[in-house]
C-alpha positions in Angstrom: 1.4 34.4 34.1 -0.5 36.1 36.9 -1.9 32.6 37.8 1.7 31.4 38.3 2.5 34.4 40.4 -0.6 33.8 42.7 0.2 30.1 43.1 3.9 30.6 43.8 3.1 33.4 46.2 0.7 31.2 48.1 3.1 28.3 48.1 5.9 30.6 49.5 3.6 31.8 52.2 2.7 28.2 53.1 6.5 27.5 53.3 7.0 30.4 55.6 4.4 29.2 58.2 5.4 27.3 61.3 5.6 23.5 61.4 7.8 20.8 60.2 9.5 21.4 56.8 8.0 18.3 55.2 4.5 19.2 56.2 5.0 22.8 54.9 6.4 21.5 51.6 3.5 19.0 51.2 1.0 21.8 51.7 2.8 24.2 49.4 3.0 21.7 46.6 -0.3 20.0 46.9 -2.5 23.0 47.7 -0.8 25.5 45.4 1.5 24.1 42.8 0.3 20.6 41.8 -2.3 21.9 39.4 -0.1 24.6 37.9 0.3 24.1 34.1 3.7 24.8 32.7 2.1 27.0 30.0 1.0 29.4 32.8 4.6 30.3 33.8 7.6 32.0 32.2 9.5 29.8 29.7 12.7 29.9 31.7 11.0 28.1 34.6 9.3 25.3 32.8 12.2 22.9 32.9 12.9 23.6 36.6 9.2 23.2 37.5 9.0 19.9 35.5 12.0 18.8 37.6 10.2 19.7 40.8 7.1 17.9 39.7 9.1 14.8 38.9 10.9 15.0 42.3 7.5 15.3 44.1 6.3 12.1 42.5 9.5 10.0 42.8 8.4 7.4 45.3 5.8 4.7 44.8 3.1 5.2 47.3 1.9 2.7 49.9 -1.8 1.7 49.7 -4.0 4.6 50.7 -1.3 7.3 50.1 -0.5 9.4 47.1 2.9 9.7 45.4 3.6 13.2 46.7 3.0 12.2 50.4 5.1 9.1 49.9 7.9 11.0 48.3 8.0 13.7 51.0 7.7 11.1 53.7 10.9 9.4 52.4 12.8 12.7 52.0 15.4 13.9 54.4 14.7 17.3 56.0 17.7 18.6 54.0 16.1 17.5 50.7 12.7 19.0 51.8 14.5 22.2 52.6 16.3 22.2 49.2 12.9 21.8 47.4 11.4 24.6 49.5 14.2 26.9 48.5 13.7 25.9 44.9 10.0 27.0 45.2 11.0 30.3 46.7 13.5 30.9 43.9 10.9 30.1 41.3 8.6 32.6 42.9 11.3 35.2 42.6 11.7 34.4 38.9 7.9 34.6 38.3 7.7 37.9 40.2 10.6 39.4 38.2 8.9 38.5 34.9 5.6 39.9 36.0 4.7 43.3 34.6 1.8 45.6 34.9 0.0 47.0 38.0 0.8 44.1 40.3 4.3 45.2 41.3 6.7 42.9 43.3 7.5 45.5 46.0 3.8 45.6 47.2 3.9 41.8 47.6 7.1 42.0 49.7 5.5 44.8 51.8 2.5 42.5 52.4 4.7 39.7 53.6 6.5 41.9 56.0 3.3 43.4 57.3 2.0 39.9 58.1 5.0 39.3 60.3 4.5 42.4 62.4 
């Protein structure tokens, strides 16, 4: 599950960067979550993640574009924001389920430190 934590953490950081929400969502999903296998995450997230994956591939692409780009291009900013929030919420679930030396508070401290 550490792989899921790393990927969701990176996706959340990508969503927190500046830029248009659709661009941030595309980068978060394609660069960090698209290759994540459901077996690498907590069971309680697998259905939600499957729904996100289906939502990111909902639109038939134009020639020269992939399904994720086409889908996000067709989304409203509100829909893109809703999917971004869903990713952050999934990261929270993964972080809560994580045990061992990699504690959640240190990750939160790192995010705040990056803002300063």
